[in-house]
Backbone as a chain_set.jsonl record, in Angstrom:
{"seq": "XXXXXXXXXXXXXXXXXXXXXXXXXXXXXXXXXXXXXXXXXXXXXXXXXXXXXXXXXXXXXXXXXXXXXXXXXXXXXXX", "coords": {"N": [[5.753, 0.965, 26.189], [9.01, -0.135, 25.833], [10.657, -2.677, 24.057], [13.445, -4.731, 23.874], [15.014, -5.894, 21.0], [17.055, -7.875, 18.919], [18.647, -7.94, 15.815], [19.986, -9.562, 12.939], [21.368, -8.047, 10.307], [21.63, -7.515, 6.776], [24.59, -6.224, 5.16], [24.055, -4.149, 3.353], [21.637, -3.128, 4.33], [22.453, -2.14, 6.805], [24.146, -0.138, 5.933], [22.257, 1.618, 4.853], [20.925, 2.336, 7.187], [22.956, 3.796, 8.411], [23.123, 5.942, 6.681], [20.873, 7.399, 7.146], [18.665, 10.229, 7.736], [19.792, 11.911, 10.249], [18.806, 14.016, 11.728], [16.078, 13.875, 11.45], [15.613, 11.233, 12.166], [16.867, 10.407, 14.935], [17.892, 8.118, 16.158], [18.869, 4.743, 15.367], [16.86, 2.963, 15.927], [14.543, 4.571, 15.831], [14.455, 5.117, 13.138], [14.15, 2.552, 11.964], [11.701, 1.868, 13.133], [9.974, 3.82, 11.992], [10.2, 3.065, 9.305], [9.059, 0.491, 9.306], [6.441, 1.065, 10.147], [5.632, 2.663, 7.997], [5.78, 0.808, 5.898], [3.839, -1.051, 6.721], [1.528, 0.552, 6.621], [1.48, 1.103, 3.899], [0.982, -1.469, 2.848], [-1.597, -1.843, 3.901], [-3.039, 0.138, 2.564], [-2.692, -0.722, -0.094], [-4.112, -3.144, -0.04], [-6.679, -2.173, 0.465], [-7.098, -0.684, -1.885], [-7.054, -2.759, -3.778], [-9.39, -4.094, -3.036], [-11.29, -2.119, -3.638], [-10.912, -1.939, -6.394], [-11.8, -4.477, -7.175], [-14.508, -4.303, -6.388], [-15.335, -2.257, -8.114], [-15.069, -3.571, -10.559], [-17.035, -5.545, -10.244], [-19.29, -3.899, -10.081], [-19.236, -2.758, -12.617], [-19.743, -5.032, -14.201], [-22.33, -5.597, -13.29], [-23.709, -3.336, -14.178], [-23.478, -3.725, -16.929], [-25.181, -5.889, -17.237], [-27.639, -4.872, -16.384], [-28.301, -2.673, -17.998], [-29.325, -2.23, -21.315], [-27.927, -2.606, -24.648], [-28.897, -0.522, -26.162], [-29.285, 1.481, -24.344], [-27.567, 3.98, -22.365], [-25.373, 2.634, -21.489], [-23.681, 0.723, -23.104], [-22.08, -1.917, -25.052], [-19.675, -0.768, -25.883], [-19.052, 1.05, -23.965], [-17.14, 3.411, -22.163], [-15.142, 4.849, -19.569]], "CA": [[6.808, 0.144, 26.733], [10.016, -0.512, 24.847], [11.164, -4.046, 24.136], [14.706, -4.862, 23.152], [15.144, -6.984, 20.033], [18.328, -7.815, 18.207], [18.504, -8.505, 14.485], [21.145, -9.659, 12.065], [20.978, -7.354, 9.091], [22.624, -7.505, 5.695], [25.452, -5.043, 5.137], [23.347, -3.092, 2.61], [20.659, -2.529, 5.242], [23.209, -1.376, 7.796], [24.594, 1.08, 5.248], [21.098, 2.523, 4.779], [20.73, 2.868, 8.546], [23.989, 4.799, 8.66], [22.876, 7.085, 5.79], [19.585, 8.013, 7.49], [18.649, 11.634, 8.131], [19.89, 11.833, 11.711], [17.979, 15.061, 12.352], [14.701, 13.362, 11.44], [15.646, 9.941, 12.875], [18.08, 10.513, 15.748], [18.426, 6.801, 16.501], [18.585, 3.681, 14.402], [15.553, 2.396, 16.284], [13.472, 5.445, 15.336], [14.434, 4.94, 11.684], [13.56, 1.238, 11.695], [10.296, 1.955, 13.521], [9.268, 4.594, 10.96], [10.169, 2.265, 8.081], [8.086, -0.589, 9.491], [5.097, 1.658, 10.159], [5.347, 3.078, 6.626], [5.568, -0.414, 5.13], [2.547, -1.598, 7.146], [0.489, 1.443, 6.085], [1.454, 0.894, 2.448], [0.283, -2.734, 2.624], [-3.016, -1.634, 4.209], [-3.596, 0.926, 1.466], [-2.735, -1.575, -1.285], [-5.227, -4.08, 0.151], [-7.909, -1.405, 0.301], [-7.221, -0.373, -3.312], [-7.415, -4.001, -4.46], [-10.811, -4.313, -2.752], [-12.05, -1.131, -4.411], [-10.828, -2.343, -7.798], [-12.684, -5.629, -7.335], [-15.872, -3.807, -6.303], [-15.616, -1.536, -9.354], [-15.262, -4.587, -11.592], [-18.358, -6.139, -10.018], [-20.271, -2.88, -10.442], [-19.194, -2.659, -14.076], [-20.46, -6.207, -14.715], [-23.743, -5.425, -12.959], [-24.251, -2.323, -15.092], [-23.596, -4.339, -18.252], [-26.357, -6.76, -17.209], [-28.853, -4.101, -16.118], [-28.603, -1.746, -19.077], [-29.217, -2.841, -22.64], [-26.996, -1.955, -25.57], [-29.534, 0.714, -26.628], [-29.192, 2.495, -23.291], [-26.299, 4.709, -22.322], [-24.306, 1.749, -21.025], [-23.618, -0.343, -24.086], [-20.875, -2.742, -25.126], [-18.477, 0.059, -26.096], [-19.002, 2.074, -22.929], [-15.861, 3.625, -21.478], [-15.228, 5.896, -18.548]], "C": [[7.744, -0.277, 25.607], [10.505, -1.928, 25.12], [12.444, -4.109, 23.327], [14.669, -6.091, 22.268], [16.472, -6.797, 19.331], [18.166, -8.549, 16.882], [19.86, -8.592, 13.805], [20.711, -9.107, 10.724], [22.053, -7.472, 8.03], [23.393, -6.182, 5.696], [24.768, -3.87, 4.429], [22.327, -2.372, 3.501], [21.348, -1.673, 6.29], [23.708, -0.073, 7.177], [23.453, 2.089, 5.142], [20.792, 3.131, 6.15], [21.721, 3.985, 8.833], [23.79, 6.056, 7.82], [21.586, 7.833, 6.128], [19.758, 9.488, 7.826], [18.638, 11.672, 9.66], [19.129, 12.948, 12.429], [16.535, 14.578, 12.47], [14.591, 12.07, 12.246], [16.921, 9.895, 13.715], [18.697, 9.161, 16.132], [18.09, 5.805, 15.396], [17.205, 3.087, 14.652], [14.406, 3.258, 15.758], [13.331, 5.317, 13.827], [13.763, 3.627, 11.305], [12.064, 1.258, 12.016], [9.482, 2.694, 12.465], [9.138, 3.794, 9.666], [9.127, 1.157, 8.178], [6.661, -0.048, 9.471], [4.689, 2.092, 8.75], [5.014, 1.865, 5.762], [4.202, -1.013, 5.45], [1.404, -0.769, 6.586], [0.357, 1.252, 4.579], [0.714, -0.402, 2.111], [-1.219, -2.584, 2.854], [-3.696, -0.88, 3.071], [-3.709, 0.08, 0.199], [-3.887, -2.572, -1.203], [-6.557, -3.376, -0.07], [-8.146, -1.07, -1.17], [-7.603, -1.612, -4.127], [-8.897, -4.313, -4.246], [-11.693, -3.363, -3.553], [-12.06, -1.504, -5.886], [-11.75, -3.527, -8.078], [-14.153, -5.185, -7.312], [-16.261, -3.047, -7.568], [-15.851, -2.501, -10.51], [-16.623, -5.236, -11.48], [-19.461, -5.161, -10.41], [-20.363, -2.726, -11.955], [-19.971, -3.828, -14.698], [-21.953, -6.096, -14.45], [-24.397, -4.419, -13.902], [-24.411, -2.889, -16.495], [-24.841, -5.222, -18.334], [-27.655, -5.953, -17.13], [-29.262, -3.18, -17.264], [-28.393, -2.424, -20.417], [-28.251, -2.05, -23.507], [-27.568, -0.627, -26.057], [-29.466, 1.833, -25.589], [-27.81, 3.142, -23.309], [-25.117, 3.821, -21.937], [-24.253, 0.543, -21.952], [-22.304, -1.085, -24.052], [-19.611, -1.9, -25.205], [-18.337, 1.173, -25.063], [-17.59, 2.18, -22.355], [-16.017, 4.788, -20.527], [-14.574, 7.155, -19.019]], "O": [[7.297, -0.724, 24.552], [10.733, -2.317, 26.265], [12.506, -3.59, 22.213], [14.338, -7.188, 22.718], [16.948, -5.673, 19.172], [17.613, -9.648, 16.836], [20.759, -7.793, 14.068], [19.8, -9.634, 10.086], [23.243, -7.525, 8.341], [22.9, -5.161, 6.173], [24.893, -2.726, 4.865], [22.179, -1.152, 3.426], [20.865, -0.59, 6.623], [23.693, 0.973, 7.825], [23.667, 3.287, 5.324], [20.442, 4.307, 6.249], [21.365, 5.001, 9.43], [24.244, 7.131, 8.211], [21.248, 8.806, 5.455], [20.854, 9.939, 8.157], [17.594, 11.486, 10.284], [18.842, 12.828, 13.62], [15.859, 14.841, 13.465], [13.591, 11.841, 12.927], [17.947, 9.396, 13.253], [19.896, 9.081, 16.4], [17.163, 5.999, 14.609], [16.477, 2.751, 13.717], [13.401, 2.725, 15.289], [12.225, 5.398, 13.293], [12.904, 3.596, 10.423], [11.256, 0.726, 11.255], [8.406, 2.233, 12.084], [8.099, 3.834, 9.007], [8.39, 0.916, 7.222], [5.778, -0.637, 8.849], [3.538, 1.912, 8.352], [4.064, 1.901, 4.98], [3.485, -1.436, 4.544], [0.41, -1.326, 6.122], [-0.752, 1.241, 4.046], [-0.096, -0.427, 1.185], [-2.024, -3.128, 2.098], [-4.806, -1.228, 2.666], [-4.714, 0.157, -0.507], [-4.565, -2.814, -2.202], [-7.455, -3.917, -0.716], [-9.276, -1.163, -1.649], [-8.394, -1.515, -5.065], [-9.58, -4.747, -5.173], [-12.726, -3.768, -4.085], [-13.091, -1.4, -6.551], [-12.409, -3.566, -9.117], [-14.95, -5.644, -8.129], [-17.388, -3.176, -8.046], [-16.728, -2.276, -11.344], [-17.297, -5.459, -12.486], [-20.459, -5.561, -11.009], [-21.456, -2.58, -12.503], [-20.764, -3.628, -15.618], [-22.76, -6.466, -15.303], [-25.516, -4.635, -14.367], [-25.379, -2.566, -17.183], [-25.482, -5.296, -19.382], [-28.655, -6.322, -17.747], [-30.452, -2.939, -17.47], [-27.393, -3.113, -20.624], [-27.816, -0.958, -23.139], [-26.81, 0.302, -26.337], [-29.579, 3.009, -25.936], [-26.993, 2.86, -24.187], [-23.968, 4.243, -22.059], [-24.734, -0.536, -21.605], [-21.505, -0.908, -23.133], [-18.581, -2.28, -24.649], [-17.587, 2.127, -25.269], [-16.933, 1.172, -22.096], [-16.921, 5.611, -20.672], [-14.549, 8.147, -18.291]]}, "num_chains": 1, "name": "protein.A"}
């Protein structure tokens, strides 16, 4: 179901709408829709990557605690 919404956009944004690839995005609405979906997906991926980075940091700290300096995972360990 399509819902009509009206927005006030800055001139720069309107210029980008007018410069869109009209073969790929035949209407302004299709262009805006694709941009929003892309932006939302990018945010989701960034959140997931931040979570993975945090988990890797926790794993790294756990390995430092579990393995002594004499083992393969010492103070100067690098990936």
